[in-house]
PDB file with SEQRES, HELIX, SHEET and CRYST1 records, atoms N, CA, C and O in Angstrom:
SEQRES   1 A   81  MET CYS LYS SER TYR LEU ILE LYS ASP ALA ARG ILE VAL          
SEQRES   2 A   81  ASN GLU GLY LYS VAL VAL GLU GLY ASP VAL LEU ILE GLU          
SEQRES   3 A   81  ALA GLY ARG ILE THR LYS ILE ASP SER SER ILE GLY PRO          
SEQRES   4 A   81  LYS SER ALA ASN VAL ASN VAL ILE ASP ALA GLU GLY LYS          
SEQRES   5 A   81  PHE LEU ILE PRO GLY ILE ILE ASP ASP GLN VAL PRO SER          
SEQRES   6 A   81  ARG GLU PRO GLY LEU THR HIS LYS GLY ASP LEU ARG SER          
SEQRES   7 A   81  GLU SER ARG                                                  
HELIX    1 AA1 THR A   71  LYS A   73  5                                   3    
HELIX    2 AA2 LEU A   76  GLU A   79  1                                   4    
SHEET    1 AA1 4 ARG A  29  ASP A  34  0                                        
SHEET    2 AA1 4 LYS A  17  GLU A  26 -1                                        
SHEET    3 AA1 4 SER A   4  ASN A  14 -1                                        
SHEET    4 AA1 4 VAL A  44  ASP A  48  1                                        
SHEET    1 AA2 2 SER A   4  ASN A  14  0                                        
SHEET    2 AA2 2 PHE A  53  LEU A  54  1                                        
CRYST1    1.000    1.000    1.000  90.00  90.00  90.00 P 1           1          
ATOM      1  N   MET A   1       0.954  -3.770  -6.382  1.00  0.00           N  
ATOM      2  CA  MET A   1       0.442  -4.532  -7.514  1.00  0.00           C  
ATOM      3  C   MET A   1       1.514  -5.515  -7.980  1.00  0.00           C  
ATOM      4  O   MET A   1       2.662  -5.126  -8.193  1.00  0.00           O  
ATOM      5  N   CYS A   2       1.149  -6.772  -8.137  1.00  0.00           N  
ATOM      6  CA  CYS A   2       2.071  -7.795  -8.635  1.00  0.00           C  
ATOM      7  C   CYS A   2       2.266  -7.622 -10.130  1.00  0.00           C  
ATOM      8  O   CYS A   2       1.336  -7.289 -10.864  1.00  0.00           O  
ATOM      9  N   LYS A   3       3.470  -7.852 -10.554  1.00  0.00           N  
ATOM     10  CA  LYS A   3       3.762  -7.782 -11.977  1.00  0.00           C  
ATOM     11  C   LYS A   3       3.330  -9.069 -12.664  1.00  0.00           C  
ATOM     12  O   LYS A   3       3.190 -10.121 -12.040  1.00  0.00           O  
ATOM     13  N   SER A   4       3.129  -8.950 -13.955  1.00  0.00           N  
ATOM     14  CA  SER A   4       2.846 -10.123 -14.776  1.00  0.00           C  
ATOM     15  C   SER A   4       4.074 -10.418 -15.622  1.00  0.00           C  
ATOM     16  O   SER A   4       4.766  -9.505 -16.073  1.00  0.00           O  
ATOM     17  N   TYR A   5       4.333 -11.695 -15.830  1.00  0.00           N  
ATOM     18  CA  TYR A   5       5.491 -12.122 -16.611  1.00  0.00           C  
ATOM     19  C   TYR A   5       5.038 -13.087 -17.690  1.00  0.00           C  
ATOM     20  O   TYR A   5       4.186 -13.944 -17.456  1.00  0.00           O  
ATOM     21  N   LEU A   6       5.610 -12.941 -18.861  1.00  0.00           N  
ATOM     22  CA  LEU A   6       5.381 -13.868 -19.959  1.00  0.00           C  
ATOM     23  C   LEU A   6       6.734 -14.446 -20.348  1.00  0.00           C  
ATOM     24  O   LEU A   6       7.592 -13.741 -20.879  1.00  0.00           O  
ATOM     25  N   ILE A   7       6.918 -15.718 -20.083  1.00  0.00           N  
ATOM     26  CA  ILE A   7       8.164 -16.401 -20.419  1.00  0.00           C  
ATOM     27  C   ILE A   7       7.958 -17.049 -21.784  1.00  0.00           C  
ATOM     28  O   ILE A   7       7.129 -17.946 -21.941  1.00  0.00           O  
ATOM     29  N   LYS A   8       8.728 -16.580 -22.774  1.00  0.00           N  
ATOM     30  CA  LYS A   8       8.532 -16.996 -24.162  1.00  0.00           C  
ATOM     31  C   LYS A   8       9.551 -18.039 -24.602  1.00  0.00           C  
ATOM     32  O   LYS A   8      10.725 -17.974 -24.239  1.00  0.00           O  
ATOM     33  N   ASP A   9       9.080 -19.002 -25.392  1.00  0.00           N  
ATOM     34  CA  ASP A   9       9.926 -19.974 -26.102  1.00  0.00           C  
ATOM     35  C   ASP A   9      10.817 -20.807 -25.187  1.00  0.00           C  
ATOM     36  O   ASP A   9      11.959 -21.107 -25.538  1.00  0.00           O  
ATOM     37  N   ALA A  10      10.311 -21.179 -24.032  1.00  0.00           N  
ATOM     38  CA  ALA A  10      11.084 -21.992 -23.084  1.00  0.00           C  
ATOM     39  C   ALA A  10      10.908 -23.476 -23.388  1.00  0.00           C  
ATOM     40  O   ALA A  10       9.937 -23.891 -24.020  1.00  0.00           O  
ATOM     41  N   ARG A  11      11.865 -24.253 -22.926  1.00  0.00           N  
ATOM     42  CA  ARG A  11      11.720 -25.710 -22.918  1.00  0.00           C  
ATOM     43  C   ARG A  11      11.137 -26.045 -21.551  1.00  0.00           C  
ATOM     44  O   ARG A  11      11.860 -26.075 -20.555  1.00  0.00           O  
ATOM     45  N   ILE A  12       9.850 -26.294 -21.501  1.00  0.00           N  
ATOM     46  CA  ILE A  12       9.119 -26.469 -20.248  1.00  0.00           C  
ATOM     47  C   ILE A  12       9.181 -27.932 -19.820  1.00  0.00           C  
ATOM     48  O   ILE A  12       8.747 -28.822 -20.551  1.00  0.00           O  
ATOM     49  N   VAL A  13       9.721 -28.169 -18.632  1.00  0.00           N  
ATOM     50  CA  VAL A  13       9.831 -29.517 -18.078  1.00  0.00           C  
ATOM     51  C   VAL A  13       8.708 -29.690 -17.065  1.00  0.00           C  
ATOM     52  O   VAL A  13       8.608 -28.927 -16.104  1.00  0.00           O  
ATOM     53  N   ASN A  14       7.861 -30.697 -17.283  1.00  0.00           N  
ATOM     54  CA  ASN A  14       6.746 -30.941 -16.371  1.00  0.00           C  
ATOM     55  C   ASN A  14       6.319 -32.398 -16.479  1.00  0.00           C  
ATOM     56  O   ASN A  14       6.063 -32.902 -17.572  1.00  0.00           O  
ATOM     57  N   GLU A  15       6.247 -33.062 -15.345  1.00  0.00           N  
ATOM     58  CA  GLU A  15       5.791 -34.447 -15.267  1.00  0.00           C  
ATOM     59  C   GLU A  15       6.541 -35.363 -16.232  1.00  0.00           C  
ATOM     60  O   GLU A  15       5.936 -36.198 -16.904  1.00  0.00           O  
ATOM     61  N   GLY A  16       7.868 -35.197 -16.294  1.00  0.00           N  
ATOM     62  CA  GLY A  16       8.695 -36.074 -17.108  1.00  0.00           C  
ATOM     63  C   GLY A  16       8.700 -35.785 -18.596  1.00  0.00           C  
ATOM     64  O   GLY A  16       9.300 -36.535 -19.365  1.00  0.00           O  
ATOM     65  N   LYS A  17       8.045 -34.717 -19.017  1.00  0.00           N  
ATOM     66  CA  LYS A  17       8.002 -34.352 -20.429  1.00  0.00           C  
ATOM     67  C   LYS A  17       8.658 -32.989 -20.622  1.00  0.00           C  
ATOM     68  O   LYS A  17       8.681 -32.164 -19.708  1.00  0.00           O  
ATOM     69  N   VAL A  18       9.189 -32.764 -21.818  1.00  0.00           N  
ATOM     70  CA  VAL A  18       9.747 -31.465 -22.182  1.00  0.00           C  
ATOM     71  C   VAL A  18       9.007 -30.982 -23.425  1.00  0.00           C  
ATOM     72  O   VAL A  18       9.009 -31.655 -24.455  1.00  0.00           O  
ATOM     73  N   VAL A  19       8.374 -29.815 -23.325  1.00  0.00           N  
ATOM     74  CA  VAL A  19       7.676 -29.219 -24.460  1.00  0.00           C  
ATOM     75  C   VAL A  19       8.141 -27.777 -24.603  1.00  0.00           C  
ATOM     76  O   VAL A  19       8.502 -27.132 -23.618  1.00  0.00           O  
ATOM     77  N   GLU A  20       8.132 -27.280 -25.822  1.00  0.00           N  
ATOM     78  CA  GLU A  20       8.496 -25.887 -26.047  1.00  0.00           C  
ATOM     79  C   GLU A  20       7.233 -25.052 -26.017  1.00  0.00           C  
ATOM     80  O   GLU A  20       6.213 -25.427 -26.595  1.00  0.00           O  
ATOM     81  N   GLY A  21       7.308 -23.907 -25.333  1.00  0.00           N  
ATOM     82  CA  GLY A  21       6.139 -23.057 -25.264  1.00  0.00           C  
ATOM     83  C   GLY A  21       6.346 -21.845 -24.382  1.00  0.00           C  
ATOM     84  O   GLY A  21       7.468 -21.495 -24.015  1.00  0.00           O  
ATOM     85  N   ASP A  22       5.226 -21.213 -24.051  1.00  0.00           N  
ATOM     86  CA  ASP A  22       5.214 -19.983 -23.264  1.00  0.00           C  
ATOM     87  C   ASP A  22       4.475 -20.210 -21.955  1.00  0.00           C  
ATOM     88  O   ASP A  22       3.601 -21.072 -21.861  1.00  0.00           O  
ATOM     89  N   VAL A  23       4.838 -19.426 -20.944  1.00  0.00           N  
ATOM     90  CA  VAL A  23       4.178 -19.496 -19.639  1.00  0.00           C  
ATOM     91  C   VAL A  23       3.813 -18.076 -19.222  1.00  0.00           C  
ATOM     92  O   VAL A  23       4.659 -17.182 -19.228  1.00  0.00           O  
ATOM     93  N   LEU A  24       2.555 -17.877 -18.863  1.00  0.00           N  
ATOM     94  CA  LEU A  24       2.086 -16.586 -18.373  1.00  0.00           C  
ATOM     95  C   LEU A  24       1.899 -16.664 -16.868  1.00  0.00           C  
ATOM     96  O   LEU A  24       1.236 -17.568 -16.361  1.00  0.00           O  
ATOM     97  N   ILE A  25       2.491 -15.707 -16.156  1.00  0.00           N  
ATOM     98  CA  ILE A  25       2.389 -15.641 -14.698  1.00  0.00           C  
ATOM     99  C   ILE A  25       1.737 -14.316 -14.339  1.00  0.00           C  
ATOM    100  O   ILE A  25       2.243 -13.252 -14.695  1.00  0.00           O  
ATOM    101  N   GLU A  26       0.608 -14.381 -13.632  1.00  0.00           N  
ATOM    102  CA  GLU A  26      -0.114 -13.187 -13.207  1.00  0.00           C  
ATOM    103  C   GLU A  26      -0.369 -13.265 -11.711  1.00  0.00           C  
ATOM    104  O   GLU A  26      -0.798 -14.301 -11.202  1.00  0.00           O  
ATOM    105  N   ALA A  27      -0.106 -12.179 -11.011  1.00  0.00           N  
ATOM    106  CA  ALA A  27      -0.319 -12.106  -9.561  1.00  0.00           C  
ATOM    107  C   ALA A  27       0.382 -13.256  -8.835  1.00  0.00           C  
ATOM    108  O   ALA A  27      -0.144 -13.806  -7.867  1.00  0.00           O  
ATOM    109  N   GLY A  28       1.582 -13.613  -9.318  1.00  0.00           N  
ATOM    110  CA  GLY A  28       2.366 -14.642  -8.650  1.00  0.00           C  
ATOM    111  C   GLY A  28       1.946 -16.071  -8.925  1.00  0.00           C  
ATOM    112  O   GLY A  28       2.456 -16.995  -8.290  1.00  0.00           O  
ATOM    113  N   ARG A  29       1.021 -16.276  -9.861  1.00  0.00           N  
ATOM    114  CA  ARG A  29       0.546 -17.629 -10.168  1.00  0.00           C  
ATOM    115  C   ARG A  29       0.606 -17.886 -11.669  1.00  0.00           C  
ATOM    116  O   ARG A  29       0.368 -16.991 -12.480  1.00  0.00           O  
ATOM    117  N   ILE A  30       0.927 -19.127 -12.021  1.00  0.00           N  
ATOM    118  CA  ILE A  30       0.893 -19.513 -13.430  1.00  0.00           C  
ATOM    119  C   ILE A  30      -0.566 -19.561 -13.859  1.00  0.00           C  
ATOM    120  O   ILE A  30      -1.366 -20.299 -13.284  1.00  0.00           O  
ATOM    121  N   THR A  31      -0.908 -18.766 -14.879  1.00  0.00           N  
ATOM    122  CA  THR A  31      -2.298 -18.723 -15.335  1.00  0.00           C  
ATOM    123  C   THR A  31      -2.506 -19.391 -16.690  1.00  0.00           C  
ATOM    124  O   THR A  31      -3.631 -19.736 -17.052  1.00  0.00           O  
ATOM    125  N   LYS A  32      -1.401 -19.574 -17.448  1.00  0.00           N  
ATOM    126  CA  LYS A  32      -1.570 -20.200 -18.759  1.00  0.00           C  
ATOM    127  C   LYS A  32      -0.237 -20.770 -19.240  1.00  0.00           C  
ATOM    128  O   LYS A  32       0.816 -20.152 -19.083  1.00  0.00           O  
ATOM    129  N   ILE A  33      -0.310 -21.950 -19.822  1.00  0.00           N  
ATOM    130  CA  ILE A  33       0.822 -22.569 -20.506  1.00  0.00           C  
ATOM    131  C   ILE A  33       0.317 -22.961 -21.887  1.00  0.00           C  
ATOM    132  O   ILE A  33      -0.677 -23.676 -22.011  1.00  0.00           O  
ATOM    133  N   ASP A  34       1.006 -22.491 -22.927  1.00  0.00           N  
ATOM    134  CA  ASP A  34       0.553 -22.779 -24.288  1.00  0.00           C  
ATOM    135  C   ASP A  34       1.747 -22.692 -25.240  1.00  0.00           C  
ATOM    136  O   ASP A  34       2.829 -22.244 -24.859  1.00  0.00           O  
ATOM    137  N   SER A  35       1.534 -23.122 -26.471  1.00  0.00           N  
ATOM    138  CA  SER A  35       2.623 -23.091 -27.447  1.00  0.00           C  
ATOM    139  C   SER A  35       2.995 -21.667 -27.844  1.00  0.00           C  
ATOM    140  O   SER A  35       4.147 -21.402 -28.189  1.00  0.00           O  
ATOM    141  N   SER A  36       2.027 -20.745 -27.798  1.00  0.00           N  
ATOM    142  CA  SER A  36       2.303 -19.344 -28.112  1.00  0.00           C  
ATOM    143  C   SER A  36       1.278 -18.461 -27.409  1.00  0.00           C  
ATOM    144  O   SER A  36       0.074 -18.596 -27.625  1.00  0.00           O  
ATOM    145  N   ILE A  37       1.768 -17.556 -26.567  1.00  0.00           N  
ATOM    146  CA  ILE A  37       0.898 -16.638 -25.832  1.00  0.00           C  
ATOM    147  C   ILE A  37       1.355 -15.221 -26.142  1.00  0.00           C  
ATOM    148  O   ILE A  37       2.543 -14.913 -26.051  1.00  0.00           O  
ATOM    149  N   GLY A  38       0.411 -14.359 -26.508  1.00  0.00           N  
ATOM    150  CA  GLY A  38       0.727 -12.950 -26.725  1.00  0.00           C  
ATOM    151  C   GLY A  38       0.475 -12.162 -25.454  1.00  0.00           C  
ATOM    152  O   GLY A  38      -0.421 -12.512 -24.687  1.00  0.00           O  
ATOM    153  N   PRO A  39       1.256 -11.089 -25.206  1.00  0.00           N  
ATOM    154  CA  PRO A  39       1.033 -10.289 -23.997  1.00  0.00           C  
ATOM    155  C   PRO A  39      -0.343  -9.624 -24.033  1.00  0.00           C  
ATOM    156  O   PRO A  39      -0.759  -9.082 -25.057  1.00  0.00           O  
ATOM    157  N   LYS A  40      -1.044  -9.677 -22.892  1.00  0.00           N  
ATOM    158  CA  LYS A  40      -2.383  -9.094 -22.802  1.00  0.00           C  
ATOM    159  C   LYS A  40      -2.331  -7.576 -22.719  1.00  0.00           C  
ATOM    160  O   LYS A  40      -3.254  -6.896 -23.167  1.00  0.00           O  
ATOM    161  N   SER A  41      -1.260  -7.043 -22.149  1.00  0.00           N  
ATOM    162  CA  SER A  41      -1.142  -5.595 -21.991  1.00  0.00           C  
ATOM    163  C   SER A  41       0.324  -5.197 -21.997  1.00  0.00           C  
ATOM    164  O   SER A  41       1.212  -6.050 -22.015  1.00  0.00           O  
ATOM    165  N   ALA A  42       0.568  -3.892 -21.982  1.00  0.00           N  
ATOM    166  CA  ALA A  42       1.941  -3.382 -21.955  1.00  0.00           C  
ATOM    167  C   ALA A  42       2.590  -3.587 -20.595  1.00  0.00           C  
ATOM    168  O   ALA A  42       3.803  -3.420 -20.463  1.00  0.00           O  
ATOM    169  N   ASN A  43       1.806  -3.948 -19.577  1.00  0.00           N  
ATOM    170  CA  ASN A  43       2.332  -4.140 -18.228  1.00  0.00           C  
ATOM    171  C   ASN A  43       2.947  -5.521 -18.015  1.00  0.00           C  
ATOM    172  O   ASN A  43       3.373  -5.841 -16.905  1.00  0.00           O  
ATOM    173  N   VAL A  44       2.999  -6.333 -19.054  1.00  0.00           N  
ATOM    174  CA  VAL A  44       3.561  -7.679 -18.941  1.00  0.00           C  
ATOM    175  C   VAL A  44       5.059  -7.624 -19.245  1.00  0.00           C  
ATOM    176  O   VAL A  44       5.472  -7.121 -20.290  1.00  0.00           O  
ATOM    177  N   ASN A  45       5.860  -8.146 -18.325  1.00  0.00           N  
ATOM    178  CA  ASN A  45       7.306  -8.224 -18.513  1.00  0.00           C  
ATOM    179  C   ASN A  45       7.600  -9.496 -19.309  1.00  0.00           C  
ATOM    180  O   ASN A  45       7.393 -10.602 -18.811  1.00  0.00           O  
ATOM    181  N   VAL A  46       8.080  -9.341 -20.543  1.00  0.00           N  
ATOM    182  CA  VAL A  46       8.343 -10.486 -21.413  1.00  0.00           C  
ATOM    183  C   VAL A  46       9.791 -10.943 -21.218  1.00  0.00           C  
ATOM    184  O   VAL A  46      10.723 -10.143 -21.299  1.00  0.00           O  
ATOM    185  N   ILE A  47       9.960 -12.237 -20.961  1.00  0.00           N  
ATOM    186  CA  ILE A  47      11.278 -12.832 -20.755  1.00  0.00           C  
ATOM    187  C   ILE A  47      11.546 -13.805 -21.901  1.00  0.00           C  
ATOM    188  O   ILE A  47      10.794 -14.759 -22.102  1.00  0.00           O  
ATOM    189  N   ASP A  48      12.620 -13.558 -22.649  1.00  0.00           N  
ATOM    190  CA  ASP A  48      12.993 -14.446 -23.749  1.00  0.00           C  
ATOM    191  C   ASP A  48      13.768 -15.628 -23.176  1.00  0.00           C  
ATOM    192  O   ASP A  48      14.886 -15.462 -22.688  1.00  0.00           O  
ATOM    193  N   ALA A  49      13.181 -16.811 -23.234  1.00  0.00           N  
ATOM    194  CA  ALA A  49      13.819 -18.015 -22.685  1.00  0.00           C  
ATOM    195  C   ALA A  49      14.184 -19.006 -23.785  1.00  0.00           C  
ATOM    196  O   ALA A  49      14.314 -20.203 -23.527  1.00  0.00           O  
ATOM    197  N   GLU A  50      14.347 -18.518 -24.994  1.00  0.00           N  
ATOM    198  CA  GLU A  50      14.647 -19.410 -26.114  1.00  0.00           C  
ATOM    199  C   GLU A  50      15.895 -20.242 -25.827  1.00  0.00           C  
ATOM    200  O   GLU A  50      16.956 -19.709 -25.502  1.00  0.00           O  
ATOM    201  N   GLY A  51      15.741 -21.567 -25.955  1.00  0.00           N  
ATOM    202  CA  GLY A  51      16.845 -22.483 -25.735  1.00  0.00           C  
ATOM    203  C   GLY A  51      17.132 -22.797 -24.276  1.00  0.00           C  
ATOM    204  O   GLY A  51      18.058 -23.551 -23.974  1.00  0.00           O  
ATOM    205  N   LYS A  52      16.350 -22.227 -23.370  1.00  0.00           N  
ATOM    206  CA  LYS A  52      16.570 -22.457 -21.940  1.00  0.00           C  
ATOM    207  C   LYS A  52      15.481 -23.372 -21.378  1.00  0.00           C  
ATOM    208  O   LYS A  52      14.359 -23.405 -21.883  1.00  0.00           O  
ATOM    209  N   PHE A  53      15.831 -24.111 -20.328  1.00  0.00           N  
ATOM    210  CA  PHE A  53      14.873 -24.991 -19.666  1.00  0.00           C  
ATOM    211  C   PHE A  53      14.148 -24.234 -18.567  1.00  0.00           C  
ATOM    212  O   PHE A  53      14.757 -23.448 -17.841  1.00  0.00           O  
ATOM    213  N   LEU A  54      12.850 -24.471 -18.445  1.00  0.00           N  
ATOM    214  CA  LEU A  54      12.025 -23.919 -17.376  1.00  0.00           C  
ATOM    215  C   LEU A  54      11.501 -25.112 -16.582  1.00  0.00           C  
ATOM    216  O   LEU A  54      10.739 -25.928 -17.100  1.00  0.00           O  
ATOM    217  N   ILE A  55      11.921 -25.205 -15.309  1.00  0.00           N  
ATOM    218  CA  ILE A  55      11.562 -26.369 -14.497  1.00  0.00           C  
ATOM    219  C   ILE A  55      10.894 -25.922 -13.211  1.00  0.00           C  
ATOM    220  O   ILE A  55      11.115 -24.799 -12.759  1.00  0.00           O  
ATOM    221  N   PRO A  56      10.075 -26.787 -12.611  1.00  0.00           N  
ATOM    222  CA  PRO A  56       9.468 -26.458 -11.317  1.00  0.00           C  
ATOM    223  C   PRO A  56      10.557 -26.260 -10.262  1.00  0.00           C  
ATOM    224  O   PRO A  56      11.680 -26.736 -10.427  1.00  0.00           O  
ATOM    225  N   GLY A  57      10.224 -25.565  -9.192  1.00  0.00           N  
ATOM    226  CA  GLY A  57      11.171 -25.368  -8.095  1.00  0.00           C  
ATOM    227  C   GLY A  57      11.669 -26.693  -7.553  1.00  0.00           C  
ATOM    228  O   GLY A  57      10.923 -27.667  -7.468  1.00  0.00           O  
ATOM    229  N   ILE A  58      12.930 -26.714  -7.192  1.00  0.00           N  
ATOM    230  CA  ILE A  58      13.545 -27.937  -6.699  1.00  0.00           C  
ATOM    231  C   ILE A  58      14.076 -27.692  -5.298  1.00  0.00           C  
ATOM    232  O   ILE A  58      14.684 -26.655  -5.035  1.00  0.00           O  
ATOM    233  N   ILE A  59      13.854 -28.627  -4.411  1.00  0.00           N  
ATOM    234  CA  ILE A  59      14.361 -28.550  -3.046  1.00  0.00           C  
ATOM    235  C   ILE A  59      15.391 -29.655  -2.867  1.00  0.00           C  
ATOM    236  O   ILE A  59      15.115 -30.823  -3.139  1.00  0.00           O  
ATOM    237  N   ASP A  60      16.574 -29.281  -2.408  1.00  0.00           N  
ATOM    238  CA  ASP A  60      17.622 -30.266  -2.135  1.00  0.00           C  
ATOM    239  C   ASP A  60      17.383 -30.832  -0.745  1.00  0.00           C  
ATOM    240  O   ASP A  60      17.717 -30.190   0.251  1.00  0.00           O  
ATOM    241  N   ASP A  61      16.811 -32.022  -0.666  1.00  0.00           N  
ATOM    242  CA  ASP A  61      16.481 -32.597   0.641  1.00  0.00           C  
ATOM    243  C   ASP A  61      17.690 -33.215   1.330  1.00  0.00           C  
ATOM    244  O   ASP A  61      17.557 -33.786   2.412  1.00  0.00           O  
ATOM    245  N   GLN A  62      18.863 -33.110   0.719  1.00  0.00           N  
ATOM    246  CA  GLN A  62      20.072 -33.638   1.347  1.00  0.00           C  
ATOM    247  C   GLN A  62      20.825 -32.575   2.154  1.00  0.00           C  
ATOM    248  O   GLN A  62      21.869 -32.864   2.739  1.00  0.00           O  
ATOM    249  N   VAL A  63      20.300 -31.356   2.186  1.00  0.00           N  
ATOM    250  CA  VAL A  63      20.917 -30.300   2.983  1.00  0.00           C  
ATOM    251  C   VAL A  63      20.615 -30.574   4.451  1.00  0.00           C  
ATOM    252  O   VAL A  63      19.448 -30.722   4.815  1.00  0.00           O  
ATOM    253  N   PRO A  64      21.645 -30.647   5.308  1.00  0.00           N  
ATOM    254  CA  PRO A  64      21.385 -30.953   6.721  1.00  0.00           C  
ATOM    255  C   PRO A  64      20.631 -29.816   7.408  1.00  0.00           C  
ATOM    256  O   PRO A  64      21.064 -28.664   7.368  1.00  0.00           O  
ATOM    257  N   SER A  65      19.522 -30.139   8.027  1.00  0.00           N  
ATOM    258  CA  SER A  65      18.726 -29.131   8.736  1.00  0.00           C  
ATOM    259  C   SER A  65      18.633 -29.441  10.220  1.00  0.00           C  
ATOM    260  O   SER A  65      18.002 -28.697  10.971  1.00  0.00           O  
ATOM    261  N   ARG A  66      19.252 -30.528  10.651  1.00  0.00           N  
ATOM    262  CA  ARG A  66      19.233 -30.909  12.064  1.00  0.00           C  
ATOM    263  C   ARG A  66      20.336 -31.941  12.294  1.00  0.00           C  
ATOM    264  O   ARG A  66      20.885 -32.499  11.344  1.00  0.00           O  
ATOM    265  N   GLU A  67      20.641 -32.178  13.520  1.00  0.00           N  
ATOM    266  CA  GLU A  67      21.661 -33.176  13.845  1.00  0.00           C  
ATOM    267  C   GLU A  67      21.061 -34.576  13.720  1.00  0.00           C  
ATOM    268  O   GLU A  67      19.862 -34.753  13.938  1.00  0.00           O  
ATOM    269  N   PRO A  68      21.874 -35.568  13.373  1.00  0.00           N  
ATOM    270  CA  PRO A  68      21.353 -36.939  13.272  1.00  0.00           C  
ATOM    271  C   PRO A  68      20.661 -37.372  14.565  1.00  0.00           C  
ATOM    272  O   PRO A  68      21.173 -37.163  15.664  1.00  0.00           O  
ATOM    273  N   GLY A  69      19.494 -37.975  14.405  1.00  0.00           N  
ATOM    274  CA  GLY A  69      18.742 -38.457  15.562  1.00  0.00           C  
ATOM    275  C   GLY A  69      17.834 -37.422  16.190  1.00  0.00           C  
ATOM    276  O   GLY A  69      17.056 -37.746  17.086  1.00  0.00           O  
ATOM    277  N   LEU A  70      17.919 -36.177  15.735  1.00  0.00           N  
ATOM    278  CA  LEU A  70      17.079 -35.117  16.311  1.00  0.00           C  
ATOM    279  C   LEU A  70      16.032 -34.662  15.296  1.00  0.00           C  
ATOM    280  O   LEU A  70      15.877 -33.467  15.044  1.00  0.00           O  
ATOM    281  N   THR A  71      15.323 -35.616  14.724  1.00  0.00           N  
ATOM    282  CA  THR A  71      14.345 -35.302  13.685  1.00  0.00           C  
ATOM    283  C   THR A  71      13.176 -34.486  14.199  1.00  0.00           C  
ATOM    284  O   THR A  71      12.463 -33.876  13.402  1.00  0.00           O  
ATOM    285  N   HIS A  72      12.959 -34.454  15.500  1.00  0.00           N  
ATOM    286  CA  HIS A  72      11.851 -33.677  16.053  1.00  0.00           C  
ATOM    287  C   HIS A  72      12.109 -32.170  15.929  1.00  0.00           C  
ATOM    288  O   HIS A  72      11.180 -31.380  16.088  1.00  0.00           O  
ATOM    289  N   LYS A  73      13.347 -31.760  15.649  1.00  0.00           N  
ATOM    290  CA  LYS A  73      13.677 -30.339  15.540  1.00  0.00           C  
ATOM    291  C   LYS A  73      13.227 -29.744  14.206  1.00  0.00           C  
ATOM    292  O   LYS A  73      13.025 -28.533  14.113  1.00  0.00           O  
ATOM    293  N   GLY A  74      13.071 -30.548  13.202  1.00  0.00           N  
ATOM    294  CA  GLY A  74      12.666 -30.036  11.902  1.00  0.00           C  
ATOM    295  C   GLY A  74      12.510 -31.164  10.907  1.00  0.00           C  
ATOM    296  O   GLY A  74      13.090 -32.239  11.063  1.00  0.00           O  
ATOM    297  N   ASP A  75      11.727 -30.905   9.892  1.00  0.00           N  
ATOM    298  CA  ASP A  75      11.560 -31.873   8.816  1.00  0.00           C  
ATOM    299  C   ASP A  75      11.593 -31.122   7.486  1.00  0.00           C  
ATOM    300  O   ASP A  75      11.773 -29.905   7.470  1.00  0.00           O  
ATOM    301  N   LEU A  76      11.423 -31.829   6.383  1.00  0.00           N  
ATOM    302  CA  LEU A  76      11.499 -31.207   5.070  1.00  0.00           C  
ATOM    303  C   LEU A  76      10.495 -30.072   4.926  1.00  0.00           C  
ATOM    304  O   LEU A  76      10.822 -29.024   4.369  1.00  0.00           O  
ATOM    305  N   ARG A  77       9.291 -30.266   5.416  1.00  0.00           N  
ATOM    306  CA  ARG A  77       8.265 -29.233   5.294  1.00  0.00           C  
ATOM    307  C   ARG A  77       8.639 -27.970   6.076  1.00  0.00           C  
ATOM    308  O   ARG A  77       8.564 -26.867   5.536  1.00  0.00           O  
ATOM    309  N   SER A  78       9.035 -28.120   7.326  1.00  0.00           N  
ATOM    310  CA  SER A  78       9.334 -26.937   8.139  1.00  0.00           C  
ATOM    311  C   SER A  78      10.621 -26.241   7.697  1.00  0.00           C  
ATOM    312  O   SER A  78      10.730 -25.021   7.817  1.00  0.00           O  
ATOM    313  N   GLU A  79      11.586 -26.989   7.195  1.00  0.00           N  
ATOM    314  CA  GLU A  79      12.877 -26.406   6.841  1.00  0.00           C  
ATOM    315  C   GLU A  79      12.930 -25.856   5.417  1.00  0.00           C  
ATOM    316  O   GLU A  79      13.907 -25.198   5.061  1.00  0.00           O  
ATOM    317  N   SER A  80      11.918 -26.104   4.594  1.00  0.00           N  
ATOM    318  CA  SER A  80      11.926 -25.615   3.216  1.00  0.00           C  
ATOM    319  C   SER A  80      11.053 -24.388   3.023  1.00  0.00           C  
ATOM    320  O   SER A  80      10.810 -23.974   1.890  1.00  0.00           O  
ATOM    321  N   ARG A  81      10.587 -23.812   4.092  1.00  0.00           N  
ATOM    322  CA  ARG A  81       9.753 -22.603   3.977  1.00  0.00           C  
ATOM    323  C   ARG A  81      10.576 -21.389   3.721  1.00  0.00           C  
ATOM    324  O   ARG A  81      10.035 -20.291   3.598  1.00  0.00           O  
TER     325      ARG A  81                                                      
END                                                                             
């Protein structure tokens, strides 16, 4: 069974904007973003993120994944899995 997480009072960065709020994650997926979310059950792991930034995953595309000129060996999609 996947755990549920409630990230409280984070500075949420999305599409060039920063808003303060909560994020609910259930079964490995974000199910709700709102200014205030209460836990649905006791099985929710609450994370206090007050004053912290919450940002989407970032991939450093400058990490070398192949030798110069050998782009057929890998690309950003295959090397970021």
